[in-house]
C-alpha positions in Angstrom: 142.0 -127.9 -79.6 138.6 -127.8 -78.2 136.3 -124.7 -78.4 135.9 -124.0 -74.8 138.7 -122.0 -72.4 138.0 -122.4 -68.7 139.2 -119.6 -66.3 139.2 -119.6 -62.6 140.7 -117.9 -59.8 141.7 -119.5 -56.2 141.8 -117.3 -53.2 143.5 -119.9 -50.7 145.9 -117.1 -49.9 143.9 -113.9 -50.8 144.3 -112.7 -47.1 148.1 -112.4 -47.6 147.8 -110.8 -50.9 148.1 -113.6 -53.1 145.4 -114.3 -55.7 145.8 -117.1 -58.7 144.0 -117.1 -62.0 144.4 -120.0 -64.4 142.9 -120.9 -68.0 142.7 -124.5 -69.0 141.5 -125.5 -72.3 138.6 -127.7 -72.3 139.5 -130.3 -74.5 142.9 -131.0 -74.1 143.6 -130.0 -70.4 146.2 -128.0 -70.9 147.0 -125.0 -68.9 147.4 -122.1 -71.2 147.5 -119.2 -69.0 148.4 -117.9 -65.4 149.1 -114.9 -63.3 149.3 -114.2 -59.6 148.2 -110.9 -58.4 147.8 -109.2 -55.3 144.3 -108.6 -55.5 141.8 -109.6 -58.3 142.0 -107.0 -61.4 140.3 -107.2 -64.5 143.1 -105.7 -66.4 145.8 -108.5 -65.2 143.2 -111.0 -65.8 142.3 -110.0 -69.6 146.2 -109.2 -70.3 148.2 -111.7 -68.3 145.8 -114.7 -68.7 143.3 -114.2 -71.6 144.7 -112.2 -73.9 148.3 -114.3 -73.4 146.2 -117.5 -74.0 144.6 -116.0 -77.3 148.1 -114.8 -78.6 149.7 -118.2 -77.9 146.9 -120.7 -78.7 144.5 -118.8 -80.9 140.7 -117.6 -80.2 138.5 -120.1 -78.5 134.7 -120.3 -79.6 133.7 -120.1 -75.7 134.9 -118.7 -72.5 133.6 -120.2 -69.2 133.9 -118.4 -65.9 132.2 -118.0 -62.4 129.9 -115.0 -61.9 132.8 -113.1 -60.4 133.0 -109.5 -61.4 136.8 -109.6 -62.0 136.0 -111.4 -65.5 133.8 -108.6 -67.1 136.7 -107.2 -69.3 137.7 -110.6 -70.4 134.2 -111.3 -71.4 133.5 -107.8 -72.9 136.7 -108.6 -75.4 135.5 -112.3 -75.9 132.3 -110.9 -77.1 133.9 -108.2 -79.0 136.0 -111.0 -81.1 132.9 -113.3 -81.3 132.4 -112.7 -84.9 135.9 -114.2 -85.6 134.8 -117.5 -84.0 134.3 -120.6 -86.2 131.3 -122.0 -83.8 128.8 -119.0 -84.4 126.0 -121.1 -82.8 127.5 -121.3 -79.5 127.3 -118.3 -77.0 130.7 -116.3 -76.6 130.7 -117.1 -73.0 129.0 -118.8 -70.4 129.0 -117.8 -66.4 128.4 -121.0 -64.2 129.5 -121.9 -60.4 133.1 -122.9 -59.8 132.1 -126.2 -58.4 130.7 -127.3 -61.8 133.9 -126.7 -63.6 135.3 -130.4 -62.0 138.8 -130.2 -64.0 139.8 -127.1 -62.6 138.7 -128.1 -59.1 140.8 -131.0 -59.4 143.6 -128.2 -60.4 143.3 -126.3 -57.2 143.3 -129.3 -55.1 146.9 -129.9 -56.6 148.2 -126.5 -56.5 146.8 -126.1 -53.0 148.8 -129.1 -51.8 152.0 -128.4 -53.6 151.9 -124.5 -53.0 149.2 -122.8 -51.1 149.0 -125.0 -48.3 152.7 -124.8 -46.9 152.7 -120.8 -47.5 149.7 -120.4 -45.6 150.6 -122.8 -42.7 153.8 -120.7 -42.3 152.1 -117.5 -42.2 149.5 -118.7 -39.9 152.1 -119.8 -37.4 153.7 -116.2 -37.5 150.6 -114.6 -37.1 149.9 -117.1 -33.9 153.4 -116.2 -32.5 152.2 -112.4 -32.7 155.4 -111.9 -35.2 153.1 -110.8 -38.1 151.2 -108.2 -37.8 148.9 -108.1 -41.1 147.1 -104.7 -40.0 150.5 -102.9 -40.7 150.5 -101.9 -44.5 154.2 -102.2 -44.8 153.8 -105.9 -43.6 151.0 -106.5 -45.9 153.1 -105.3 -48.6 156.2 -107.4 -47.8 154.1 -110.7 -47.1 152.2 -110.3 -50.4 155.5 -109.4 -52.7 157.7 -112.3 -51.3 154.6 -115.1 -51.1 153.7 -114.2 -54.7 157.2 -115.0 -55.9 157.4 -118.2 -54.1 154.0 -119.0 -55.4 155.2 -118.1 -58.8 157.8 -120.6 -58.8 155.5 -123.0 -57.6 152.9 -122.6 -60.0 155.3 -122.7 -62.7 156.8 -125.8 -61.7 153.3 -127.3 -61.3 152.1 -126.1 -65.1 154.9 -127.4 -66.6 154.5 -131.2 -64.7 150.7 -130.8 -65.5 151.1 -130.1 -69.1 153.6 -133.0 -69.5 151.7 -135.5 -67.6 149.6 -138.4 -69.2 145.9 -138.1 -68.5 144.5 -141.6 -68.2 142.3 -142.4 -70.9 143.2 -139.1 -72.6 146.6 -138.3 -73.3 149.3 -135.7 -72.8 147.8 -132.3 -72.7 150.8 -130.7 -74.7 150.2 -133.3 -77.7 146.5 -133.0 -77.5 146.8 -129.1 -77.7 149.1 -129.2 -80.8 148.5 -126.4 -83.4 146.1 -124.9 -80.9 142.7 -123.1 -82.0 142.3 -122.2 -85.6 141.5 -118.6 -85.5 144.7 -116.8 -84.5 145.7 -113.2 -83.3 148.7 -111.1 -83.4 149.4 -108.5 -80.7 148.4 -105.7 -82.7 145.0 -107.2 -83.3 144.2 -107.2 -79.8 143.6 -104.2 -77.5 146.2 -103.7 -74.2 144.5 -103.8 -70.9 144.4 -100.1 -70.8 142.7 -99.9 -74.2 140.2 -102.9 -73.5 139.3 -101.0 -70.1 139.1 -97.6 -71.8 136.5 -99.1 -74.2 134.7 -101.2 -71.7 134.3 -97.8 -69.6 133.1 -95.9 -72.2 130.2 -98.4 -73.6 129.5 -99.8 -70.3 129.3 -96.4 -68.1 132.0 -98.1 -65.8 135.2 -97.3 -63.9 137.4 -100.4 -64.0 139.9 -100.3 -61.2 143.1 -100.0 -63.1 145.7 -100.9 -60.5 144.9 -103.1 -57.4 147.4 -102.7 -54.6 147.8 -104.9 -51.0 149.4 -103.1 -48.6 151.5 -99.9 -49.1 155.0 -99.9 -50.9 157.3 -98.1 -48.2 159.8 -97.1 -50.9 159.3 -93.7 -53.1 163.0 -93.5 -53.9 164.4 -96.1 -56.6 167.9 -96.1 -55.2 166.7 -97.0 -51.9 164.4 -99.8 -53.1 167.3 -101.3 -55.0 169.6 -100.9 -51.8 166.8 -102.9 -49.8 166.6 -105.4 -52.6 170.5 -106.2 -52.6 170.5 -106.7 -48.9 167.6 -108.9 -48.9 169.3 -111.1 -51.9 172.6 -111.1 -50.1 170.6 -112.7 -46.9 168.5 -114.9 -49.6 170.2 -115.5 -52.8 167.8 -118.4 -53.7 164.2 -117.9 -52.8 163.4 -121.4 -54.3 164.9 -123.0 -51.2 162.3 -121.1 -49.0 159.4 -122.9 -51.0 161.0 -126.3 -51.0 162.0 -126.0 -47.4 158.3 -125.0 -46.7 157.1 -128.2 -48.7 159.0 -130.2 -46.4 157.2 -128.4 -43.7 160.3 -126.7 -42.4 158.9 -123.0 -42.4 161.8 -121.4 -40.8 163.7 -120.4 -43.8 160.6 -118.9 -45.1 159.6 -117.2 -42.1 163.1 -115.7 -41.4 163.1 -114.3 -44.9 159.7 -112.9 -44.4 160.6 -111.2 -41.2 163.9 -110.1 -42.6 162.2 -108.5 -45.7 159.8 -106.7 -43.0 162.6 -105.6 -41.4 164.3 -103.9 -44.2 161.1 -102.2 -45.4 160.0 -101.0 -42.1 163.4 -98.8 -42.0 161.7 -96.8 -44.9 158.3 -96.6 -44.4 
């Protein structure tokens, strides 16, 4: 596997509480980590994208990101681990503009077409009809929660397809990435997200945001939350259908499910 790990985020659905972050191996083109979060968050990116990729594939000699503050914890730990790298002549990380990362830009184009744009169009339509008030904190919570679930289904399908497809003149990402990086780590050798954040805050005099929320969860009682979830699942037992219909430009099932979820949650806010 090559020495560079590219990490980037996509904000096409950020207004609706959905932010994607993915990691791709620079040589094979394999997507080696991803996360979908309500709001960009250093701890989630470190834990679910960077740390997950390193545990599964090993330590890359260099991490490449843009200049966003949401990557500071990842870069901090990459620097801490830099002495373990094979290519010591390289800087442990590189920050450039996203537009210079052409492979990731091509991936985002595919993700937007297969996932983001249909979901966004459905939500914009609801807003235009004045049936969706994104100023309401409960509505914001519901929109983010359900849309992230659908986006996760779509992104996982895309990742599987991408990693299995043949790249002209290069090969299949899964095959090219076999063996991973040579320097390996076990889970107990890497700090947890909380430990990493404590270390960062202590050394940098910072105070990283530990939990990022979008909207307000109306449920304070676990039983009420479970009851609402059961009622939603009875009305919508298979959310993958919502995504599949939206991809066909049939937004109604997703929109109806969203409004039903908002109704259930609004009874408890």
